N, C-alpha and C positions, 0 to 999 in steps of 0.2 A: 504494500500500500504506500502511495507516494505522498509527498508534501503537497498541501493545497496551495494554490498560487494566490496568496493573500497580501503580499507585500505592496502591490499597487494600491489596494484598498487602505492598507496601513499608512500609506504615504499621505493620505488626506486627513489623517486623524491627529489629535494632539499627542505629542510624544513626551509628556512630562515625566513619565515613570520608567523610561528606558535607561536607568542608571546601571552600570556594571559594578561589580563588587570593588570597593575601594575608590570609586569615582566620587568626586565632590560636586554638589549642585552649584552651578554658577548663577549668581543673581545679576540680572542685567538692569542698568538704568538707561535713560535715553542717550546719554553721552557714550556709554559702552556700546550700545547698539549701533550708533552712527560710526564709531571708530571701527568696529568689527566689519561693518558693511563696506567701509572704505578699504580696509586692508585685505579682506577676503575677496573683494571686488564685486560690484553689482552683477557683472556678467556671470561669475561663478555661482552666485546665489539666486540668479534669475528664475530658474526652474523651481527652486524651493519656495521662492516668493509667490510664484504662479500657483502653487499647490495650496496656498493658504489665503486665497482672495477673500475668504469668508471672515477673516479677522476684523475686529471692530474698528481698528485704526492702524496707521502705518507702524507705530511703535509695537503694537501687539502682533502685527503681521511679521515684522522683522524678527521678533522674539521667537515666534512659532517657526519661522523659516530656519532660524539658527538651531532650534531643537531638532529639526529634521536633518540638518547638516551634521549635527553631532551623532544622530542615529546612523546616518550613512557611514560616518567614520567608524562607529562601533561595529557595524556589520562588516565593513572592509577589513578591520582588524581581526575579527573572528574568522573571516574567510582566508586570511593569509596562510595559516598552517594547512588548511584544506587544499589550497591551490599548490602550495609548496610540495606537499606529499604527493599530490596528483602528478605534478610536472616531473618530479624526480623519478617516480615509479614508471611513468610513461617512457621517458627517455632511456632509462636503464633496461626496460623490457624490450624496446626496439633495438638498442645496442646489443644486448645479449643475443637476441634472435638473429640479427644480421651478422654477428660475429660467428655464429654457428653456420649460417647459410653461405656467407661470402668471405669468411676469414676475419681475424681480429683487426686487420687493416682495411676493413671495408670502406671507411671514410676516404681512403686514398684510391682504392681500386674500383669501387662501384661507379657506374656511369650515371652521374646525377645531371640534372638540368643545370644550366648556367647559374641560375639564382641560388640554388642550394650549394653549388661548388663555391660561389662567392662567399656564402655564409661560413663555410668551413675555412676558407682562406682568411677571412676576417677574424674568426675565432683564434686561429693560430697566431695571427699578427698581434692580437690583444694579449695573448699569453706571453709572447716575446717581449712586449713592451713593459711587462710588470716589474722586472724581467723574471721569467721562469723558463724551465726546460719544457719544450712542447712534447706532451705525451698524449696518447690516445684518450686516456681518462680525463685529462684536463680539457681537451677539445670537446669531448662529449658534454662535460659540465658547463662549458662556456657557451655552447650553442643555445639559442633562445627557443622558447616554446613554439614560435612560428615555424622554425625549421622542422621540428619533429611533426608538427601538424601537417605541413605540406607533403610529407612522405605518404600521407593517406589520400592525396588528391588523385584525380582521374589520370593525371600524367604518369603516375606510378602504379596504376591499377594492375598492369600485366607484369611489371618487373618486380614490384615489392608486395603489393597487397595479396594477390593470389598465392605466390610461392612462400611468403614469409609473414607479413604483418597480420594476415587473417588468423594466424596461429596463436597470436598473443592476446586476442580479445574474443569475447563471446559474442560475436556479431557476424551475420552473413550479409549485412547491408552496408557496404563501404560508403556509399553516398550519404546515408543518414548519419553514420558514425563521423564522417568528415565534417558534416554540418554541425554536429554536437561539439566536436573538437574546436572548430572555429568560434563557436559561441563561448566556449570556456576560455579560449585565448582572448577574446574580446573582454570578458569579465576580468581576467587577470590583468590585462593592460589598463583597463579603467581604474582598477584598484592601484596599480603601480603609479599611475599619473594623477592620483587623488581626484578622480572624477566621480560623478554621481552613478551609483549602481541601483538605487531604489527608484520606483516610479517609472521604470522603463519596460520595454517589451523586447525579448522575453523577460519575465520578472526574475529577480535575483533567486527566488526559490526554485523556479524552473531550471535555471542554469545550474544551481546547486544539485538538483535532482539528476540532471543529465551528467554532471561531473561524477556523481556517485555511481550512476549506472555504468559509465565507462570504466571507472576505477574498479568497481566490483567485478566487471568482466575480465579485468587484467589480474587482479589479486584481491580476493575477498578479505584477507587479513589486513592488507594495506588500507582497504576501504574502512574496515572496522576501526583501525588505528586513527585515521584522520577524523572520524566522527567523534571518537572518545577524547581526542586531544583538542577539540574546538568547542567553543560555546555558542556557535552560530545558531543551532537549533533552540538553545535556551533563550537567546535574544528574540528569535522569531515567535516563540511560544508566548512571549509577553504581549504580542499583538493579537493572536487568534489561535485557538487550539489546532494543532497539526498532527498528522500521523507521520512520524519520521521514517525515512528509508532505513532499513536494516540489511546489511549485506548478508549473503548466504553463509559466509564463513565466520560471522561474528560469534565470539564466545561471550557467555553471560557471566 
């Protein structure tokens, strides 16, 4: 049973009680609100302000918008270990499989498209500039999520998906899996760039569900681990009752 998509609804409610353990309530006066609006920028807060047009005046509207901004930050923070666990698991699953099928030096020998070859070369150059010795493991760790996601694209359907990547996930639908991976990558990038993840389509809950579906298909124990080491579901439950995903391999 999957999470209900309730974040978009939650986005238009008052968020006064979304405090995480140890967090201190910040009391805003009019000057505080004006200063924060200036430094966070009206552009960054525009969509949060739009969501609270029902507020009684501009001061109340700004305060409510900032509460939503804080909630967005809390959810982003809670999702960080989830996405970290997902990204590391995905790239190592791919690397391990392709090392078996194409040899441990597959990053050098496999015929990639120009864009992916450029990513590998850029990763090597970044490692050299640190400076560090370029090793296969360091290159794998340096490559971004976009690189690993692109390996599931149609361009690699015959060379990678059928012979190799279809073996690391419980999915027969490469196209749907690829769309889910792109969705997860978008969520990851929005969090990394401090952008809004609530009040969007697909909702943050839908993306979280898709992430867990893919991760559970790769490794049920990794899926159980990221759920238990994140407070994302706890934060969402403060909005509306949900039925959380539980991976098949989770231990009680």
